[in-house]
C-alpha positions in Angstrom: -11.5 -8.1 -20.6 -12.1 -9.5 -17.3 -9.4 -10.4 -14.6 -9.6 -12.1 -11.2 -8.9 -9.5 -8.9 -7.5 -10.2 -5.4 -8.3 -7.1 -2.5 -6.7 -7.8 0.2 -7.9 -6.9 3.7 -6.7 -3.1 3.9 -8.4 -2.1 0.7 -11.7 -2.9 2.3 -11.1 -0.2 4.9 -8.6 2.5 5.6 -7.4 2.0 1.9 -10.5 2.3 -0.1 -8.9 5.1 -1.7 -6.3 2.4 -3.7 -9.2 0.0 -4.7 -12.3 2.4 -5.9 -10.1 4.4 -7.8 -8.2 1.4 -9.5 -11.5 -0.5 -10.2 -12.7 2.5 -11.7 -9.7 3.3 -13.8 -9.4 -0.2 -14.9 -13.0 -0.1 -16.2 -12.7 3.0 -18.3 -9.5 1.4 -19.7 -11.9 -1.5 -20.4 -10.7 -4.2 -17.9 -13.4 -5.6 -15.2 -11.9 -6.4 -11.8 -13.9 -9.9 -10.9 -13.2 -10.0 -7.2 -11.9 -13.6 -6.2 -15.0 -15.4 -4.4 -14.5 -16.2 -0.6 -11.2 -15.2 -0.4 -9.3 -14.5 3.1 -6.5 -12.7 4.0 -3.1 -13.7 2.2 -1.2 -13.8 5.5 0.5 -10.2 4.9 4.2 -11.3 4.5 5.6 -14.0 3.4 7.1 -16.6 6.0 11.0 -16.5 6.3 11.0 -20.1 7.8 11.8 -22.7 4.8 9.7 -25.4 6.5 6.8 -23.0 7.6 4.2 -24.4 5.1 1.1 -23.7 7.6 1.9 -19.8 6.6 1.6 -20.9 3.1 -2.1 -22.2 3.1 -4.1 -18.8 3.2 -2.4 -17.3 0.1 -2.8 -20.7 -1.9 -6.5 -21.0 -1.5 -6.7 -17.5 -2.6 -5.1 -18.9 -5.7 -7.4 -21.9 -5.8 -10.7 -19.6 -5.9 -8.6 -17.9 -8.7 -8.4 -21.4 -10.7 -11.8 -22.3 -9.3 -13.4 -19.4 -11.4 -11.7 -20.2 -14.6 -9.1 -17.4 -14.6 -5.4 -18.3 -15.4 -4.5 -14.8 -14.1 -4.9 -12.9 -11.0 -4.6 -8.9 -10.3 -3.2 -7.5 -7.2 -2.9 -3.8 -6.4 -1.6 -4.0 -2.9 2.4 -4.9 -3.1 2.9 -6.9 0.1 -0.4 -9.1 -1.2 1.4 -9.0 -4.8 4.8 -10.3 -3.0 3.1 -13.0 -0.6 0.9 -14.5 -3.4 3.5 -14.5 -6.2 5.9 -16.3 -3.7 3.0 -19.0 -2.9 2.9 -19.4 -6.1 6.1 -19.8 -6.6 6.9 -22.2 -4.3 3.9 -24.4 -5.6 5.3 -24.7 -9.1 8.3 -25.6 -8.4 8.7 -27.4 -5.2 7.0 -30.9 -6.0 7.0 -32.3 -2.0 6.1 -29.2 -0.5 3.5 -28.9 -2.9 2.2 -32.3 -2.1 1.9 -31.8 1.4 -0.1 -28.4 1.1 -2.6 -30.0 -1.3 -2.7 -33.3 0.6 -3.6 -31.0 4.0 -6.1 -29.0 2.0 -7.7 -31.8 1.0 -11.5 -30.5 0.5 -10.0 -27.7 -1.6 -9.3 -27.8 -5.6 -5.1 -29.4 -6.2 -3.3 -26.3 -7.2 0.2 -26.4 -8.9 0.7 -22.9 -9.8 -1.9 -22.8 -12.9 -2.5 -19.1 -12.0 -0.2 -16.3 -12.9 -0.3 -13.6 -10.1 0.3 -9.8 -11.6 0.3 -6.9 -9.8 -1.9 -3.7 -11.4 1.4 -1.8 -12.4 2.8 -4.6 -14.7 -1.0 -5.6 -16.0 -0.5 -1.7 -17.5 2.8 -2.2 -18.8 2.5 -5.6 -20.3 -1.3 -6.1 -21.2 -2.5 -2.6 -21.6 0.3 -0.7 -22.9 1.3 2.6 -22.0 0.4 3.9 -25.0 -3.2 3.2 -24.6 -3.2 4.4 -21.5 -1.3 7.8 -22.5 -4.3 8.2 -25.1 -6.7 7.5 -22.6 -5.5 10.6 -20.3 -7.8 13.6 -20.8 -6.8 15.5 -18.0 -2.7 15.2 -17.9 -1.2 16.3 -14.7 0.9 18.5 -16.0 3.9 19.9 -13.7 3.5 17.4 -11.0 6.4 16.5 -10.0 6.0 12.7 -8.8 8.4 10.5 -6.5 7.3 6.7 -7.4 8.0 5.1 -4.0 8.5 1.1 -4.7 9.5 0.2 -1.3 10.7 -3.8 -0.8 8.1 -5.8 -1.8 7.6 -4.7 -6.2 11.4 -5.3 -6.4 12.4 -8.2 -3.8 13.0 -10.8 -4.4 14.2 -11.1 -8.0 12.3 -14.6 -8.7 9.2 -12.4 -8.6 10.0 -8.7 -9.1 7.6 -6.9 -11.6 11.0 -4.7 -12.2 14.7 -4.8 -11.0 15.5 -3.0 -7.4 18.3 -1.3 -9.0 17.2 1.3 -11.3 13.5 0.0 -11.7 11.2 1.9 -14.4 7.9 1.1 -14.4 7.2 3.3 -12.0 8.6 5.9 -14.4 6.8 5.0 -17.5 3.5 5.4 -15.3 4.3 9.0 -14.3 5.0 9.8 -18.0 1.9 8.0 -19.3 -0.3 10.0 -17.2 1.5 13.6 -17.9 3.7 14.3 -14.8 6.9 14.8 -14.2 9.0 11.9 -13.2 11.5 12.4 -9.7 14.2 10.0 -9.6 15.1 9.6 -5.6 17.8 7.5 -4.1 15.2 6.2 -1.6 12.8 4.7 -4.0 13.3 1.1 -3.1 14.7 1.3 0.3 12.6 -0.3 3.5 9.6 2.2 5.0 10.7 0.2 8.1 7.3 -1.8 7.8 5.8 -3.5 11.0 8.5 -1.6 13.1 6.6 1.5 13.0 4.4 -0.4 16.0 7.3 -2.4 17.2 10.1 0.0 17.5 8.8 3.4 16.3 11.8 5.4 17.0 14.0 3.6 14.3 11.0 3.0 12.2 10.2 7.1 12.1 14.4 7.5 11.5 14.1 5.3 8.7 10.8 6.8 6.9 12.3 10.6 7.4 15.4 9.1 5.2 12.9 8.5 2.7 11.0 11.7 2.8 14.2 13.8 2.9 15.6 12.1 -0.2 12.7 12.8 -2.1 12.4 16.7 -1.0 15.9 16.9 -1.7 15.1 16.2 -5.4 11.7 18.7 -5.7 9.5 16.3 -5.2 6.1 16.9 -4.7 4.7 14.1 -3.5 5.5 10.6 -3.0 3.3 7.9 -5.1 2.9 4.1 -3.7 0.9 1.3 -4.6 1.2 -0.1 -0.6 -0.8 0.6 2.5 1.6 0.0 5.2 4.1 2.1 3.1 1.4 4.9 2.8 0.8 4.5 6.7 4.5 5.2 7.6 5.3 7.7 4.7 1.9 9.4 4.9 0.0 8.9 8.2 2.8 9.5 10.4 4.1 12.4 9.0 2.8 14.2 12.0 5.5 12.3 14.1 8.4 12.2 11.5 8.3 16.2 11.3 8.3 16.1 15.0 10.8 14.0 15.4 12.9 15.7 12.2 11.6 19.5 11.9 13.8 20.6 8.7 11.7 18.3 7.0 8.2 19.3 5.4 4.8 17.7 4.8 5.2 15.9 1.7 1.8 14.5 0.2 1.4 11.1 -0.5 -0.9 9.4 -2.9 -1.6 6.1 -4.4 -0.8 5.4 -7.9 -4.4 4.6 -8.8 -5.7 8.1 -7.6 -3.7 9.9 -9.7 -4.3 7.5 -12.6 -8.0 8.1 -11.8 -7.5 11.8 -12.2 -5.7 11.7 -15.6 -8.2 9.6 -17.1 -11.2 12.3 -15.9 -12.9 10.2 -13.7 -14.8 11.7 -10.8 -12.5 12.7 -8.0 -14.9 10.9 -5.4 -13.9 7.5 -6.3 -9.8 8.6 -5.3 -11.7 9.3 -1.5 -8.7 11.8 -0.9 -10.5 12.5 2.3 -8.5 9.1 3.1 -5.3 10.7 2.6 -3.0 13.0 4.5 -4.6 16.5 4.7 -1.3 18.3 2.4 -2.3 15.7 -0.8 -5.9 16.9 -1.7 -4.0 20.9 -0.7 -1.6 20.4 -3.6 -3.9 19.3 -6.0 -6.1 22.2 -5.2 -3.3 24.5 -5.6 -2.4 22.9 -8.7 -5.9 23.5 -10.1 -5.9 19.5 -10.8 -9.3 18.8 -9.4 -10.5 21.7 -11.1 -12.8 22.8 -8.3 -14.5 19.1 -8.4 -16.6 18.1 -5.2 -14.5 15.6 -3.0 
């Protein structure tokens, strides 16, 4: 099976641990991710201004790339990319006036009317592959690893494009159980990590991130898993600042869900690039014996 794949910018640099583990895992399940030709940045966030059509051009161009390559679906890994592409797609399907304005402006591009479906890897695993097939492909179940899945904002909002409801989402729970780990429910799973406020207003952002980490630790979670590089930055790479400000917190390992999937499928840990994770993440896997001494 082949599906068009939109990587986005960060996955080619600081989040290669998300991309490479995902590509390897999907290949193991019989799915080839075909990277879009001449893709561009999706814009990272969907504009809140109703008449700001110029910021819709970037994600629509990416959707046109998938259409021109003959695909009717495009898969994403990054939560922010998914949200931006899916919302732009919804506008192109439902708003005839704005659709015409955008298509007329991009006169050298193929006209686009929402023909391509945007999917996130999590709902592709659920809807196209199925949890039973994932479970049957696991040869290294992550037994005893207590994982708290973090959805953040972009997988569960707005309701028109969500892969799961913001209240009591279950897709990550099903994923965690399929790879043999233990699901940990915690109250802040769909709270905002503070997004770009970590740069613009760091004190408030550190406080918001600390509350998410504290909520997971209160439920004895051993790690957070996620699919958003910005969330991983705020909750993982900035943990030093968070713990400095809130000394009662302990380091909490963070992983992309694709990294743990790759391990569960028995793939070489090198595809997970754990050197890009916070040090506590690799330490947890070694302590649990999940890497079984494999070189990373």
